[in-house]
Residue frames as qw, qx, qy, qz and C-alpha x, y, z in Angstrom:
[[0.063, -0.752, 0.595, 0.277, -32.89, 13.26, 79.37],
 [0.490, -0.113, 0.853, 0.144, -32.91, 9.57, 78.63],
 [0.585, 0.614, 0.520, -0.104, -35.65, 10.04, 76.01],
 [0.286, 0.905, -0.178, -0.259, -33.77, 12.81, 74.24],
 [0.216, -0.569, 0.757, 0.239, -30.58, 10.75, 74.10],
 [0.585, 0.169, 0.792, 0.037, -32.51, 7.84, 72.64],
 [0.531, 0.783, 0.284, -0.158, -34.04, 9.99, 69.97],
 [0.083, 0.855, -0.436, -0.269, -30.61, 11.45, 69.07],
 [0.389, -0.314, 0.845, 0.188, -29.13, 7.98, 68.78],
 [0.608, 0.446, 0.654, -0.053, -32.04, 6.91, 66.58],
 [0.407, 0.890, 0.010, -0.203, -31.60, 9.89, 64.22],
 [0.105, -0.726, 0.639, 0.233, -27.82, 9.35, 64.12],
 [0.550, -0.054, 0.827, 0.100, -28.35, 5.71, 63.25],
 [0.600, 0.671, 0.426, -0.089, -30.67, 6.59, 60.38],
 [0.219, 0.915, -0.259, -0.220, -28.15, 9.15, 59.04],
 [0.299, -0.519, 0.777, 0.194, -25.31, 6.66, 59.21],
 [0.628, 0.231, 0.743, 0.022, -27.44, 4.12, 57.41],
 [0.513, 0.824, 0.187, -0.151, -28.29, 6.56, 54.63],
 [0.048, 0.841, -0.497, -0.211, -24.64, 7.55, 54.19],
 [0.468, -0.276, 0.831, 0.124, -23.53, 3.92, 54.15],
 [0.655, 0.481, 0.582, -0.048, -26.13, 3.15, 51.50],
 [0.382, 0.903, -0.081, -0.182, -24.94, 6.01, 49.29],
 [0.155, -0.688, 0.685, 0.183, -21.32, 4.93, 49.61],
 [0.589, 0.008, 0.806, 0.060, -22.24, 1.35, 48.71],
 [0.611, 0.696, 0.359, -0.117, -24.13, 2.60, 45.66],
 [0.209, 0.895, -0.343, -0.195, -21.18, 4.69, 44.47],
 [0.338, -0.471, 0.804, 0.132, -18.76, 1.78, 44.99],
 [0.659, 0.274, 0.699, -0.025, -21.11, -0.52, 43.12],
 [0.515, 0.836, 0.096, -0.165, -21.35, 1.92, 40.24],
 [0.020, 0.798, -0.577, -0.172, -17.57, 2.23, 40.05],
 [0.533, -0.207, 0.818, 0.060, -17.25, -1.54, 40.12],
 [0.676, 0.527, 0.513, -0.045, -19.53, -1.76, 37.10],
 [0.423, 0.903, -0.023, -0.062, -17.94, 1.07, 35.09],
 [0.214, 0.773, -0.590, 0.094, -14.30, 0.25, 35.82],
 [0.931, -0.285, 0.226, 0.027, -12.34, -2.92, 36.32],
 [0.345, -0.591, 0.602, 0.413, -8.70, -3.91, 35.67],
 [0.544, 0.197, 0.759, 0.297, -9.86, -6.21, 32.88],
 [0.359, 0.844, 0.398, 0.015, -11.92, -3.48, 31.18],
 [0.089, -0.916, 0.240, 0.309, -9.09, -0.96, 31.46],
 [0.453, -0.345, 0.714, 0.406, -6.64, -3.46, 29.94],
 [0.519, 0.465, 0.686, 0.207, -9.04, -4.22, 27.09],
 [0.227, 0.951, 0.178, -0.113, -9.47, -0.53, 26.30],
 [0.222, -0.778, 0.459, 0.367, -5.70, -0.02, 26.26],
 [0.545, -0.080, 0.765, 0.332, -5.35, -2.97, 23.88],
 [0.517, 0.723, 0.458, 0.021, -7.62, -1.40, 21.22],
 [0.491, -0.089, 0.246, 0.831, -5.26, 0.28, 18.72],
 [0.228, 0.857, 0.234, -0.398, -6.01, 3.80, 17.56],
 [0.627, 0.188, 0.442, 0.614, -4.94, 4.20, 13.94],
 [0.028, 0.704, 0.068, -0.707, -4.38, 7.87, 13.14],
 [0.648, 0.708, 0.270, 0.076, -5.12, 9.16, 9.69],
 [0.505, -0.408, 0.327, 0.687, -1.96, 10.04, 7.81],
 [0.462, 0.829, 0.110, -0.296, -1.75, 12.51, 4.95],
 [0.593, -0.067, 0.481, 0.642, 0.26, 12.52, 1.75],
 [0.253, 0.671, -0.050, -0.695, 0.25, 14.77, -1.31],
 [0.798, 0.540, 0.267, 0.015, -0.47, 14.25, -4.98],
 [0.381, -0.580, 0.471, 0.545, 2.85, 14.11, -6.87],
 [0.685, 0.685, -0.078, -0.233, 3.48, 14.71, -10.57],
 [0.311, -0.559, 0.736, 0.220, 6.01, 12.15, -11.84],
 [0.640, 0.340, -0.574, -0.381, 6.68, 9.54, -14.50],
 [0.746, -0.268, 0.551, -0.260, 5.88, 5.95, -13.54],
 [0.550, 0.431, -0.671, -0.248, 7.60, 2.93, -15.06],
 [0.846, -0.247, 0.397, -0.254, 6.71, -0.62, -14.13],
 [0.553, 0.571, -0.600, -0.096, 9.59, -2.88, -15.14],
 [0.901, -0.331, 0.271, -0.075, 10.80, -6.40, -14.30],
 [0.049, 0.649, -0.739, -0.176, 14.16, -8.12, -14.71],
 [0.959, 0.108, 0.110, -0.238, 13.92, -11.46, -16.51],
 [0.511, -0.474, 0.657, 0.287, 16.71, -14.05, -16.83],
 [0.682, 0.594, -0.263, -0.337, 17.94, -15.13, -20.26],
 [0.782, -0.225, 0.551, 0.183, 19.63, -18.26, -21.57],
 [0.074, -0.401, 0.644, 0.647, 21.78, -18.79, -24.69],
 [0.703, 0.326, -0.144, -0.616, 19.66, -19.37, -27.78],
 [0.832, -0.094, 0.542, -0.066, 19.16, -23.12, -28.38],
 [0.797, 0.598, 0.058, 0.064, 20.24, -22.81, -32.02],
 [0.772, -0.263, 0.112, 0.568, 23.73, -21.85, -30.84],
 [0.379, 0.790, 0.147, 0.459, 23.76, -18.54, -32.72],
 [0.513, 0.012, -0.302, 0.803, 26.56, -16.31, -31.48],
 [0.023, 0.028, -0.235, 0.971, 25.51, -13.56, -29.05],
 [0.502, -0.315, -0.419, -0.688, 21.86, -14.62, -29.23],
 [0.025, 0.013, 0.825, -0.565, 19.84, -15.17, -26.05],
 [0.383, -0.472, -0.638, -0.473, 16.26, -16.12, -25.25],
 [0.050, -0.062, 0.553, -0.829, 14.37, -14.43, -22.42],
 [0.189, -0.520, -0.822, -0.133, 10.98, -15.61, -21.13],
 [0.028, -0.083, 0.149, -0.985, 8.83, -12.54, -20.57],
 [0.302, 0.426, 0.670, -0.528, 5.30, -11.79, -19.29],
 [0.359, 0.527, 0.685, 0.352, 2.66, -11.62, -22.01],
 [0.018, 0.931, 0.328, -0.156, 1.91, -7.99, -21.16],
 [0.437, -0.487, 0.247, 0.714, 5.32, -6.70, -22.18],
 [0.484, 0.826, 0.132, -0.256, 5.40, -4.23, -25.03],
 [0.291, -0.587, 0.599, 0.461, 8.94, -5.08, -26.16],
 [0.805, 0.540, 0.213, -0.118, 9.26, -5.74, -29.89],
 [0.788, 0.162, 0.240, 0.543, 11.86, -6.34, -32.56],
 [0.346, 0.667, 0.065, 0.656, 14.17, -3.37, -32.94],
 [0.447, -0.868, -0.011, -0.218, 13.92, -2.24, -29.30],
 [0.469, 0.395, -0.590, 0.525, 17.07, -1.71, -27.24],
 [0.705, -0.634, -0.247, -0.201, 16.74, -2.84, -23.64],
 [0.148, -0.722, 0.575, -0.356, 18.76, -2.34, -20.49],
 [0.944, -0.084, -0.319, -0.022, 20.36, -5.49, -19.12],
 [0.359, -0.752, 0.542, -0.102, 22.99, -6.76, -16.70],
 [0.887, 0.264, -0.375, 0.051, 25.62, -9.38, -17.54],
 [0.723, -0.093, -0.459, 0.508, 27.46, -10.78, -14.53],
 [0.353, -0.713, -0.358, 0.489, 26.35, -7.67, -12.63],
 [0.244, -0.264, 0.245, 0.901, 27.64, -5.23, -15.26],
 [0.433, 0.664, 0.328, -0.514, 25.20, -2.89, -17.01],
 [0.236, -0.086, 0.700, 0.669, 24.90, -3.47, -20.76],
 [0.560, 0.397, 0.066, -0.724, 22.35, -2.93, -23.54],
 [0.389, 0.058, 0.887, 0.242, 20.85, -5.65, -25.73],
 [0.361, 0.220, -0.337, -0.841, 18.91, -5.45, -28.98],
 [0.677, 0.219, 0.615, -0.339, 15.64, -7.31, -29.54],
 [0.082, 0.336, -0.717, -0.605, 16.04, -9.23, -32.79],
 [0.469, -0.120, -0.727, -0.486, 12.88, -11.31, -32.66],
 [0.589, -0.225, 0.443, -0.637, 10.08, -12.90, -30.67],
 [0.444, 0.083, -0.871, -0.194, 9.08, -16.53, -30.23],
 [0.759, -0.385, 0.080, -0.519, 6.99, -18.89, -28.12],
 [0.274, -0.390, 0.866, -0.152, 8.21, -21.70, -25.91],
 [0.504, 0.070, -0.724, -0.465, 7.21, -24.92, -27.73],
 [0.339, -0.189, -0.893, 0.227, 6.29, -26.66, -24.48],
 [0.093, -0.477, -0.606, 0.630, 4.66, -24.00, -22.30],
 [0.215, 0.751, 0.504, 0.368, 3.66, -21.49, -24.95],
 [0.338, -0.776, -0.152, 0.511, 5.29, -18.70, -22.90],
 [0.401, 0.912, 0.000, 0.082, 6.34, -15.55, -24.73],
 [0.764, -0.268, 0.150, 0.567, 10.03, -15.28, -25.53],
 [0.221, 0.947, -0.157, -0.173, 12.23, -12.41, -26.61],
 [0.867, 0.126, 0.096, 0.473, 15.31, -13.14, -28.69],
 [0.089, -0.981, 0.111, 0.131, 18.01, -10.59, -27.95],
 [0.772, 0.413, -0.175, 0.450, 21.52, -9.95, -29.21],
 [0.566, -0.777, -0.027, 0.273, 24.10, -9.10, -26.55],
 [0.159, 0.905, -0.386, -0.076, 27.33, -7.09, -26.98],
 [0.753, 0.398, -0.510, 0.124, 30.47, -8.99, -27.92],
 [0.071, 0.499, -0.676, 0.537, 31.96, -8.57, -24.45],
 [0.745, -0.240, 0.331, -0.527, 29.18, -10.67, -22.90],
 [0.003, 0.315, -0.944, -0.098, 30.52, -14.20, -22.61],
 [0.547, -0.095, -0.662, -0.504, 28.32, -17.09, -23.66],
 [0.547, -0.320, -0.752, 0.182, 28.04, -18.46, -20.12],
 [0.014, 0.212, -0.301, 0.930, 27.31, -15.13, -18.48],
 [0.016, -0.541, -0.768, 0.342, 24.42, -14.54, -16.11],
 [0.017, 0.155, 0.320, 0.935, 22.27, -12.25, -18.25],
 [0.069, 0.614, 0.707, -0.344, 19.12, -10.45, -17.11],
 [0.108, 0.329, 0.401, 0.848, 17.09, -8.10, -19.28],
 [0.121, 0.359, 0.489, -0.786, 14.85, -5.33, -17.93],
 [0.016, 0.401, 0.751, 0.524, 11.44, -5.46, -19.59],
 [0.200, 0.036, 0.213, -0.956, 9.03, -2.53, -19.25],
 [0.086, 0.410, 0.907, -0.042, 5.49, -3.67, -18.48],
 [0.052, 0.875, 0.463, 0.129, 3.89, -0.23, -18.39],
 [0.426, -0.145, -0.026, 0.893, 5.18, 3.31, -18.73],
 [0.138, 0.837, 0.410, -0.336, 3.36, 6.62, -18.49],
 [0.610, 0.417, 0.252, 0.625, 6.16, 8.10, -20.68],
 [0.068, 0.598, -0.041, 0.798, 5.43, 11.58, -19.27],
 [0.007, 0.033, -0.648, 0.761, 4.78, 13.05, -15.85],
 [0.448, -0.469, -0.604, -0.464, 1.32, 12.17, -14.50],
 [0.443, -0.546, 0.302, -0.644, -0.51, 12.76, -11.22],
 [0.654, -0.001, -0.749, 0.101, 0.26, 10.00, -8.72],
 [0.544, -0.623, 0.259, -0.499, -0.52, 9.11, -5.11],
 [0.119, -0.327, 0.914, -0.207, 0.80, 6.44, -2.72],
 [0.379, -0.151, -0.852, -0.329, -1.09, 3.18, -3.21],
 [0.209, -0.366, -0.790, 0.446, -2.57, 3.51, 0.28],
 [0.140, 0.287, 0.143, -0.937, -4.30, 6.75, -0.70],
 [0.425, -0.030, -0.597, -0.680, -6.69, 4.97, -3.09],
 [0.386, 0.047, 0.724, -0.570, -9.88, 4.03, -1.25],
 [0.060, -0.259, -0.878, -0.397, -12.93, 2.07, -2.41],
 [0.408, -0.107, 0.051, -0.905, -16.31, 3.77, -2.56],
 [0.648, 0.030, 0.575, -0.499, -19.53, 1.95, -1.74],
 [0.854, 0.454, 0.050, -0.251, -19.76, 0.70, -5.32],
 [0.856, -0.186, 0.300, 0.378, -16.07, -0.37, -5.20],
 [0.526, 0.758, 0.054, 0.383, -14.98, 2.44, -7.55],
 [0.631, -0.077, -0.247, 0.731, -11.66, 4.13, -6.63],
 [0.106, -0.945, -0.176, -0.254, -11.73, 7.41, -4.74],
 [0.426, 0.253, -0.413, 0.764, -9.30, 9.75, -3.04],
 [0.424, -0.765, -0.473, 0.106, -10.22, 10.93, 0.44],
 [0.341, 0.429, -0.102, 0.830, -9.37, 14.59, 1.00],
 [0.188, -0.379, -0.556, 0.715, -9.69, 16.87, 4.05],
 [0.078, -0.585, -0.442, -0.675, -12.73, 19.16, 3.99],
 [0.385, -0.674, 0.135, -0.615, -12.74, 21.38, 7.06],
 [0.443, -0.414, 0.692, -0.392, -13.26, 19.17, 10.10],
 [0.869, 0.159, 0.414, -0.219, -14.48, 16.31, 7.89],
 [0.269, -0.284, 0.745, 0.540, -13.40, 14.51, 4.72],
 [0.705, 0.496, 0.121, -0.492, -14.91, 14.02, 1.30],
 [0.696, -0.010, 0.651, 0.302, -14.35, 11.45, -1.43],
 [0.328, 0.680, -0.299, -0.583, -13.21, 12.40, -4.92],
 [0.904, 0.236, 0.356, -0.021, -13.81, 9.84, -7.64],
 [0.009, 0.714, -0.574, -0.400, -10.79, 9.03, -9.83],
 [0.938, 0.318, -0.121, -0.061, -9.59, 6.64, -12.49],
 [0.578, -0.620, 0.484, 0.218, -6.38, 4.72, -11.85],
 [0.675, 0.656, -0.315, -0.122, -3.65, 3.89, -14.35],
 [0.685, 0.361, -0.561, 0.293, -0.09, 2.62, -14.11],
 [0.689, -0.703, 0.122, -0.125, 1.03, 1.32, -10.71],
 [0.777, 0.340, -0.347, 0.401, 4.74, 1.04, -9.89],
 [0.431, 0.217, -0.484, 0.730, 7.06, 1.27, -6.90],
 [0.194, -0.430, -0.678, 0.563, 4.22, 1.88, -4.45],
 [0.162, 0.370, 0.031, -0.914, 2.65, 4.72, -6.47],
 [0.379, 0.489, 0.780, 0.094, -0.53, 4.77, -8.56],
 [0.043, 0.097, 0.342, 0.934, -1.45, 7.04, -11.45],
 [0.134, 0.593, 0.702, -0.371, -4.76, 8.87, -10.85],
 [0.036, 0.195, 0.413, 0.889, -6.95, 10.92, -13.16],
 [0.127, -0.668, -0.730, 0.075, -10.00, 12.95, -12.21],
 [0.018, 0.775, 0.181, 0.605, -11.58, 16.38, -12.03],
 [0.444, -0.842, 0.053, -0.302, -10.38, 18.56, -9.20],
 [0.876, -0.349, 0.092, 0.319, -7.13, 16.65, -8.60],
 [0.370, 0.873, -0.224, 0.225, -3.87, 18.60, -8.80],
 [0.697, 0.184, -0.459, 0.519, -0.22, 18.24, -7.78],
 [0.114, 0.282, -0.459, 0.835, 0.38, 19.15, -4.15],
 [0.631, -0.401, -0.163, -0.643, -3.17, 18.39, -3.07],
 [0.225, -0.328, 0.806, -0.439, -3.42, 16.71, 0.34],
 [0.758, -0.091, -0.505, -0.402, -4.92, 13.21, 0.45],
 [0.604, -0.485, 0.487, -0.404, -5.53, 10.83, 3.33],
 [0.659, 0.215, -0.718, -0.061, -4.01, 7.39, 3.69],
 [0.809, -0.539, 0.116, -0.204, -3.98, 4.80, 6.46],
 [0.866, 0.202, -0.288, 0.354, -0.66, 3.61, 7.75],
 [0.636, -0.487, -0.169, 0.575, 2.36, 4.52, 9.83],
 [0.074, 0.980, 0.002, -0.182, 3.42, 8.14, 9.84]]
């Protein structure tokens, strides 16, 4: 009897040892694969979902408001406005303007250059109701598509491996890049031209929904 009990205790001890070893191995594995620090780090990694937009047909106008000052020669109703070199305004054009916050129109009567800086100047003639000490700003068009064109949000234009612009479009469970040419950019939109692009087509951008 004593021998049998000894053998049973010996077998039980071996079994307990094996089980304890397995439990220690599992705990060790869990300790390696999970920790509070690792979990926090994984939660801190942002996941940026892809957001879609559509190609829109619209006219784009890129314009800036430039301040004007009374012409230095003292000519009545004449003002000088410093404008970017890229402006297409010329003599004979009528431009939108604001005088003391009121909408008015002014006529371009000439162009000039600042004698000190060489900056481009427009000489405009304001309506009679605009007082000589008014705060006058003229809206100058930098670029204008003049007609409706295909446009996408600026964030929808991606760069291909060779840095050329592409649109990324859904293609089943994947995406594909469509090469485009870009044109006028204004108010967060960009003109795009390319084969296979049409109004209403879905494109992919990155950003908040």
